[in-house]
Structure formats: C-alpha cells, structure tokens
C-alpha positions, 0 to 999 in steps of 0.5 A, a space after each residue: 513520535 506521536 500521531 504524525 508518522 513518516 507517511 501519514 497521521 495515525 493512531 488510536 482514536 481518542 488517544 493519539 488522534 481525535 476530532 480536535 486534532 483533525 480540526 487543527 489539521 484541517 485548519 492548517 492544511 490549506 496553508 500547507 498545500 497553498 489551496 482553497 479547495 480540498 477533497 475529503 473522503 473517509 472509510 467505514 471506521 466507527 470514528 471516521 464520521 467524527 474525524 470528518 466533522 472535525 477535519 471539514 470544520 477546520 478546513 472551512 474555518 480557514 476559509 477553504 472549501 471542502 469537496 466531500 466524496 463521502 465513503 471512499 477507498 483511498 485510491 478513489 481519493 487519489 483519483 478525485 485529487 486529479 479528477 476534481 479541481 482542487 489543490 489536495 486531498 485527505 483520506 480519513 483512514 487507518 488503512 490495515 490497522 485494527 478497529 480502534 485506530 484512525 488517521 489521515 492520509 494527505 496528498 497535494 495537487 496531482 495526488 502527490 503524497 505528503 510525507 514526514 519530510 514533504 510537509 507532515 513535519 511542517 504541519 505538525 509544527 503548525 498544529 502545535 505552535 500557530 494560532 487559529 483565527 477563524 476566517 471572516 469568510 468561511 469556506 463551503 462544503 459540497 458533496 460530489 459523486 466520485 464513485 461513478 467517474 472512478 469506476 468509469 476510469 477503471 473500466 477502461 482497463 478491465 480485461 476479459 477474465 470470463 474464464 476465471 473462477 474468483 473469490 473476493 474477501 473485502 475485509 468489511 472494508 471500502 473495496 465492498 463498495 466497488 468490487 461488484 460494480 467493477 468485476 460483476 456479482 457472479 463470483 464468491 464474495 466474503 465480508 463484502 459489507 461495510 463494518 468498521 468493527 471488522 467482525 471477520 478478521 482484521 483488515 490486514 491481508 499482509 498477515 497470512 492468518 487473515 487470509 485463512 477464510 479466503 484460502 479455505 473458500 478457494 480450495 472448497 470451490 475450486 477457484 483459480 485465485 482468491 483476492 483480499 483487500 485491506 481496509 481502505 482498498 489501496 492494498 491487495 494480496 492474492 491466493 493461488 488455486 492451491 490456497 497458497 498465500 502469494 508473497 506480494 513481490 512475487 505477484 508484482 513479478 507476474 504483473 510484469 507480464 502485462 505491465 511491459 505492454 503498457 505506456 511509460 518507460 520500461 522501468 519497474 520500481 521495487 522496494 529494498 526488501 524485494 525478492 531476487 526472484 522478482 528482480 531477475 524475472 522483471 529484468 528478463 522481461 525487459 524492465 530496468 528495475 530500480 530498487 528503492 526505499 520502502 513506503 508509498 511516499 518514496 515509491 511514488 516519487 521514484 515512479 515520477 522521477 523515472 517515468 516508470 510503468 509500475 512499481 510494487 512493495 512487499 506490503 501489497 501496494 502496487 503503483 501504476 503510471 496509468 493511475 497517476 503513479 498511485 496505488 490501487 487495489 482495484 487496478 492491481 486486481 485488473 492487471 493480475 486478472 489479465 495475466 492469469 486469464 491469458 495464462 489459463 487460456 494457455 493451459 497454465 495455473 496461478 501456481 504453475 506461473 509462480 513456479 516459473 518465477 520463484 527461484 530463491 527461498 525467502 525468510 519473509 519479513 522477520 520483526 525484532 524488538 531491539 532498543 539499539 537498532 542502529 548499533 545492530 545494523 552497523 554490526 551486521 554491515 561491518 560483519 557481512 559487508 566487506 566480502 559482499 558483491 554489493 551493499 545498498 545503504 539507503 533504507 537500512 542495508 541490503 547486502 548481497 552475495 552470489 547465492 544469498 542476500 539480506 535486508 535489515 532496516 528500521 520500521 517507519 511505522 512500528 517499533 521494530 527492526 525488520 529482517 528479510 533474507 533469501 538464499 538459493 536453498 533452504 539449507 543455506 537460508 537456515 545457515 545464514 539466518 543463524 549467522 545473522 541472528 548472532 548479531 541481532 540483540 541488544 
C-alpha cells in the first residue's frame, strides 16, 4: 500500500516518507484542494522540520501560499483550517507511531478530512504520474500565531474542575504546549516537554503499557483521574482514581452526560467496535446512537450528515459538533472534567460512575496476523450470522445475539484482522472466544 493509507500519508522516515515525497505532495495539493492558501503545522518529531521544508517548498513552487502555524497539535491545525482564510491544511505528524515514523494528515476547506477515497488516491496518482512545472510566480510563506486563538476558543468551554486532583501525561508530544495554558500549572505533569525521540514511552495511549507511569502516579498521589495524550494530541485516554485504564468507548458513554446538554441533534456516532454498555447507556440518556465505520474520515462524515452532537472511537478519538466535527484531546478532556467534577460534588468517583455504565465483559481488541482475511471473515459470518439477532456489514461484520456480540474487521492501517467480542459474563465470553477462534486461521 505504500505511504498513502486509508486516512493519511504515513511511514518510516527515510524509507516510506521523506522530504522529497513531502515536496511532491505539497506541489500537487493546491490542485487537489483547488486552493491557493494552505495552513501547515508540524509536530515535534525529529524529521518534522525536514518534512516541513519539502512540503512548504512544493506548495510555493505550485504558486500557492503557505500559512505556517509552526509546532502545533493536530486539532490546532483543524481549528486553523476554519479560523484562517484558506482552502485546506496539512499536519506533519505520525500521531501515535514510534519516533522513526512521520506522515501528513490532510484536510480540505472547513477541516473536512481527505482520506483514501476522498482525495488521497488521486493525490498519489498525481505524485506518481504528473510532471512538476515550477510556477512563474511562486507562492509565499507567512507565519501566524494559532495557539492564542485556539486556546481562546477552548476556554469558552472550560468547566469549573477546581475540586479535582489531576495527573497529566503529555507523552513528550504536542499536548505539552497546551495543557498548562488551558488547565493551569497546579497539577501533576509527566513528560510535559517536547521530545521527538519519546524517551519515556511511545506516544500511544491505546497501548495500556504506556500508561503504567501515569497509573502509578495517580495511585501514589491520590488523584481523581489521570489523563494521557498521544503524540499529536488528537487522542486522549483516561485512568480512574484506582489506577484502572478506562476503555475509550466507556469514556465516551460518560461524556454523554455532558454532551446531551450541548447544541446539535441528539445523535451520537460510534464505531462498529463500540461496547453495548456504551450504546445502551447513551440510548438511555436520550441519544439516537449511530453505529458506523472505524476511522476519523468516516466518523467526521457521519457527524456532518446527521448533525450529531458528538462521536467517539475505541482508539481514543472523540469528535464534537462544537469543534467543527473534529477530534481534540483538549476538548475531550474538558468534557470529561465537567462530568467528573459534577460527579464528585454528588459524592461519586470515576470508578463508581464507570460501574453504572459497564454491564458487559469485553475481550478488548485482539489482533491476528492472517493471510486470508476475507476468507476468515466470510467463514465467521456464515457460521454465526444465520441465527443472530442482527448483522452489520459495513466495516467487517458486527454480529449480535441477545447476550453477546462480536466484530471482525480488517485493519485499515496495519496488516491485522481485528476481533472485539463482548458477553454478559466472563464465562460466556471465554466460551464464545473459543468458538470464534476455531475459525480464525489460514
């Protein structure tokens, strides 16, 4: 598949991506987006400055202008795409991947994401086949301050959370430039300086092992919750006061207590892997829950289509109508703090509130390296589909029974077949996983 993925352009720097590819992308991007002004931000990765040099030169050689916002989180780039007069944006980042990776996240006007089927395939073809002819009148590069207006926007939604004791893990990523300005500096901060080599741990909070330092800190200091961001700060995960790692879809359910009061249609969008505990809870709150495909390109499109208040994914992305239908680790944190501070005033703890939501036992996401992914998926559908209460077939298969369900799907970003299953009891889950596993092999 190369560097052009389903949701972005990404790979190992110097192998899959480099400044030369960035230059080509930059050159053809104004044509793809039909614009002469593009916002560009970049993260703190060791190769990001080289990627920026190539990308910005390409944009200017095409005759378009670069609006550089410097070091930025990905949500800051989304915000800037709407805030500044431009026809699109690029964030230079590899998100949660290890240090050797880098990439490009592209958005069109109004921060609408550009994915494989909405432009990236066309862009790849341009880069491979079309000739580069430097414009007679090159574009210009201007540097603007995006952090100030971004923080001003976020602070409009900042709740009173003065009764909470917090620990933040910035993962040496882009959240480091925002957390203290937004939430204050009177909390416990871990890895809160920019370092693209990620000395403490990989910037992937979806991997529970990266949260160990935060969990220990929460327990040692008696915090009400811990908060951990990925490298580009578009994702966030949470740890409760007992040091327990909170599954992202469970966190989405809890955010629903706040989100039901926000503007927009009473619709919540979640991905096909989402826990029945979450969908049941959100439905009880009054949401019309739309289950849809995995991936930010798909989630944002469904939020726009349904005018949904918010959405969430198992990977720790949360999307908000109030934030241009985009994901933001900072906005998500504010919504969670609002719910937890209200809960504490009512005598509730994070873990206590979670116990009111979680009614099913989950396997978590299990990855299998399988060659014949389509064959395995069809075998599972044929074996379990006929007697099921419902079968969803738009991102792999989600097959539901009265007391248990599973989703089997191909990863869009990695060479895996992914399984998530839930049941009413651990005994039933173990039994169903054993039955499913008899079909998951080449």
